[in-house]
Structures are given as structure tokens and as C-alpha cells.
C-alpha positions, 0 to 999 in steps of 0.5 A: 796825833795823826801823821799826814801822808805824802802826796807821792802815795797817790801821785805816783800811780796817777803818773804811771797811768798817764804815761801808759795812756800816752804811750798807748795813744802814740803807738795806736796812732802810728799803727792806725796811720799805716792802714789809713793811708791813701794807697796800699802799701806792703813792707818786707823785713829781712835780717839785713833791712826793710824794703817798702813798696807803696802803690799809688791810686793810679796803679803805678808803683811809687819809689821803693825804699830800703832801710839800712841795717847794721853792717850794710854796704851799697854793694850788699844792698844792691845785690840783695835788691837786684840793682846796679851799685852805680844806679843805687848811687845815682838814685841817692846822690847825697848819700856817702857810701862809706858813712851809711848808718842804721835806719837811713832810708835809701831810694831803690831804682826800678 
């Protein structure tokens, strides 16, 4: 008498391959979308945050942003980017200075 094998024996590897393909597709799409954008862009990453600058096709610079990292404050962000704290607050009127959270994007005045 033969024992019937469980479908999980072949479904598990298929599921792993499907997940790997899905992750690869998402990552590849995200990396490819940066190089396919209309203008040129540059990004600078430091220990404390990321500052991104994007050039428009006309040659003018678009708004520059800063990604908040853990431990950042408006004054530290302003001093690192060479801007005034008041100008930083004016450029981000809806941002609560006492409630900054990592990953939040701030506009930098230039």
C-alpha cells in the first residue's frame, strides 16, 4: 500500500519562488523608476538624513527635501543644511517641530 504525499511538499517551493519573484519585481521597478525620471536627480545620504535635489528639464532646480532621521530637530536640520530655522518652519507650515518622526520629508528653502 502506497502512502499519498501531501501537496505541501511541492506547494512550499512554488510559494517561495513566487515570493522571490514578487520581491525582485518590486525592487527592480523601484530602482528602475529613479533612472527613468524626466530630469536628473542626485541624492546625498549622511548619518543624520537624506537631502535630495532634482533638476528640471529647464535647468532650474526643483524644491530640495530632507528626510528626517532619528534624533533630528528643526535646529539641527537647519544648521546641517545652512538654512535659518524660521525659513525652515515657513517652508513647512504644517510640520510640528516637537513631533518630527523618522522618514518624514521636509522642504528646504533655497
